[in-house]
N, C-alpha and C positions, 0 to 999 in steps of 0.2 A: 225485787231488788234487781237494778240492772247489772249486768256482768260484761266486762270488756276484755277481749283477747287479742293479741298481735298475730298476725299471719306468719307462721314459720316458713322457712325455705322450701319444705316439701310440699307446701300448698300453694306456692307461687304460681300465678296464671290460671288457677282454677276458677270456676263460676263461683260467685258469692254464695249461692245456695249450696253448692257442694263443699265449699270450704267451712261454711257455718254448720254443715252436718257432721263434719269431722271434729271441729273444735267444740261443738255443743252437742255431744252424743246422748245427753240426757232427754233431748227432745227429739220428736219424730220429724223426718224430713219434710213431711207434709205441713206440720205446724210451723217449722222454720220458714218455709216458702211462703205460707200465709203471712207471717210477721215480717218478712221482707216488704211484701206488697202493701201492708197496712202501716209501715213505718215504725214498727216495733223493733226491727233490726237495722241498725245504721252502719254504713261503712264509711270510716274517718269522720264521723259525726253528721253525715249527709244521708238523705234517702238515696236508695239505688235500687236498680232492677236485680232480680235473681240471677240474670245472665252476666251481670257486670263482672269483669275479671278482676281478681285481687292481686295486689302486689305484696311483695315482702315487706313486713312490718306494718302493713295496713291494720287499722284497728276496726274489729267488728264488735259492736255493742249490741247486746240482746236485752230487750224490756219486756218480759214475759207478761202476756196479758192477763193472767190470773193473779199478777202481783204488780199491778201498774202504779200503785202508789209510790211516790219518789222517797228515796232516803235522803235527799237534799234537805237542809235546814232553812226555815225562814229567816230573813234578815232585812232590816231596813236599808235599801239602797236608793240612790237618787236616779230616777229616769222619768222621761215624760211619755205620758199615754195620750196620743194625738187623736184617737178615735176608738170608740167602744160600741159594740152591739152585744146582743144576748149570745152570740156564737164566737165571736173573736174581738181582738182589739189590736191596734197598731201602735208599736213603741218606737219612739225615736231614740235610738241607742246613743248614749255620748261616747267619746273616746276613752280608752284606757278602761274599758269594761269587757271582762271575759263573759261569753254567753252562759256557760254552765260549768259545775265542777268537773274536774278532770285531773290528770296526773299532776300531783303536787299542789292542787288547788281545791280546797274543801268549802270555801265561803268567799263572800265579797263579790259574787257573781250576779249577773241579770236573773238567772233562775232563783237564786235565793231572794232576790228582791221581788219577783214575781209571786213567789210563794207567801211573802210578806203581804203584799198588797191584795192578792186574791187567793186566799187559803184553799178554795175549792179546786184549785189547779193541781193539788197533789193528788187528785183522782186520775189524772191524765199522765200517760207517758212523757217524761221530760218536761213536766209543767206546762204542757201545751206548746212548746217551742217545736216548730215545724221547718225552720230554716235558720241559717246562721250567718254572722259576720265576723271576721277576725276581730280581736281584741282592739286594735288601734284603728279599725275602720268604723266610722260613724255613720248613722242613718236608719233607714226603716227596717223593721222586722214585724211581721204578722204572727201573733200568737193565738192559738185556739183556746176557746173557752168551752167548747162541746167536743165530744167524741165524734159526732157526725161531721161537724165542720172539719176537724183534724184529718179525718179519712179524706174527705172531699178535697181538701187543699193539697194533701199528699199526692192525690191522683192528678190535680192540675200541674203540680211540679213535676211529676213524672211524664206528663204528657206535653211538657214545656209551654204550658198555657199561662204561666205567670211572667209577666214582663218586669224585669228588674233592670234599673238604669242607675249609673253611677257617674260622678264627676271625679276626674283625676288630675293632679297637676304633675307634669312629667318635664324631665330634661329632653330636649329635642323639638324639632318642628314638624308639626303634621299639617297638611293642606288638604282639605277634601275628607273623603271618607276611607275607611280601611276595614276590610274583613280578615280576622286571623282565623284560620281553620287549621290548627296544628295539635295532634294528640299531646296530652299532658300525662306523665307518670312520676313516680317517686325517683327522685335523684339517686343513682346507684352509689354515689361517692358521699352522699350526705343524706341519710335516711329521713332528717327532719325537714328536707326540702322537696319541692316538686320542680320538675324540669320538662321541657319539650322533648319528646321521644317519639320515634315513629312507631313503637309497640306500646304507646301509651293509650289512654282512653280519649275519645272523641271530645274535642273542646272548641267551641266556636265563640268568638268574640266580635262584636261589630263596634267600631270606633268612629267618632266624628269630631272634627276639630271645632271648638267654639271660639277661643282666642288664642294668638300667639303673642308671646312677649320676647322678642327676639329669638333667643335659643332655648325657650321654655314655652309650653302649651297648656291650655286648659282643654281637657278632652271630655266628651260625652261618651260613655260606654254601656253597651248593652251586652249582656251574657245570654247566650241561646242555651248553653249548657252550664252546670254548677260545680265545676271541679274545684278541689281545694287549691286556693291562692290563684285562681284561673287568671284574672285580670292582671295581678302582678307578674306573673310568669310570662303571660303572652306580651305584655308591653315591654318588659326587660328583654325579651327574646327580639322584639323588633326595633331594639336600640331607643326605646322610649321609656326608660326606667321612671318609676314613681318617685317623686322627692320624698326623702325620709324613709325610704324602705331599706331597712338595714339588713334584710335577707337576701333580696334580689337586686340590691345596688350597693353592694359591700363596699365598693371602691368609692362611693359617694361622688359619683361622675357629676360634672357640672359643664355648662355650655362654655365654648370658647368666648374670650374677651369679657367674661364676666368679671366686673370690678370686685376688688377685695371684699368691700362692705357686703355685697350681695352674695359672695362666696361664703361668707360666714353664716349669713341668714339662711341659705338654702342648706347648706351642710349641717346646721344645727336644728333644723326642723325636726321634732322629736318623734315622728311617727309617719307612715306611709300617708300622703296627702291623697286620701281616697274616701268618698262620702257616697253612701246609697241614698240618692236623692229621690227616687220615684219607684213605686210598685203598683202594678195594675193587674186585675183579675176580673173574671166573670164567674159567678157561682153556677154550677151545673144545675140544669133543670129550671133556671130562671133567666130572665133577662136583665137582671141586676148586675150593674158593672161597678166596679170599685176602683178608685184612682186616688193615690196619696202622693203628696210631696213634702220634702223637707228642706229647709235651708241649710247650707253648709255651716258647720261651727265656726266660731270666731277665729280660730287660729288658722283655719283654711282661707277665710276671707282676708284676713290679714296678710298672709302670704301672697295672696293675688295682688293686693295694693302695693306690696313691696316689689314685686315683679313688674307692675305697670310704672311704679316710680322711677326705676332705673332706665326704662324704655330703651333696652338694647336694639342695636341695629339688626 
């Protein structure tokens, strides 16, 4: 059974392996370090290295390998499987779907649905989930079906050998390319948010302009690192807030000279306009390369059409 604990003030800025050793003293330091490397210990729901520095209120989750079956319950959930092999499959996650149970959420998640469709996944930590998307971000997720693939894919993630690309609709205009290399850490004034901080963790985002619609843009975004809310934080920091992002665009900023009808459309968009449209990787020890793409959901496409319709100068 997995156990999650928050990092207290006295463990802030320690390495993950050292903080875990204090919080989970029932396990040996050697075992905890092995579990971090194998993905059985997660930091804020993501794989991390033993050397990763932890912040106040970060969540460390331990999934002991001698009890890897999940306590999550199976439940029929609607989602599409785009591709399947004996070792993994690719899910096209819809909007408004949480990845796995957590604080205050025990069902209705993708993990519950995975266990319903693939009962054998209860034998793997986190039902085979090896990376995640925010609740309201749609798009592609790779899910492991075997322990060998799970460990290999975690290794690829840690080596930054998995290419993940997104499309984002933002307020503002970008022409050309942009690299954002600014550390990210937890917001000291709001512990549920992340922010750009000099003492944060390395975060690198590559941004390209696809189309401009007056004061709005469709962007192609590739993340080199995988920090919590990375794209949303970086774009907001560069004055390119994602439409519908109620966490990092709380003022519901709009472009100048936006007509009233379009103001209403932009401000009432119910989620962050962010879609994980492409994922690529090559399995270790083989020359087999995998590349998958997903169309943006209907609400995203309709928002693009509305922005084109008004054709702002």
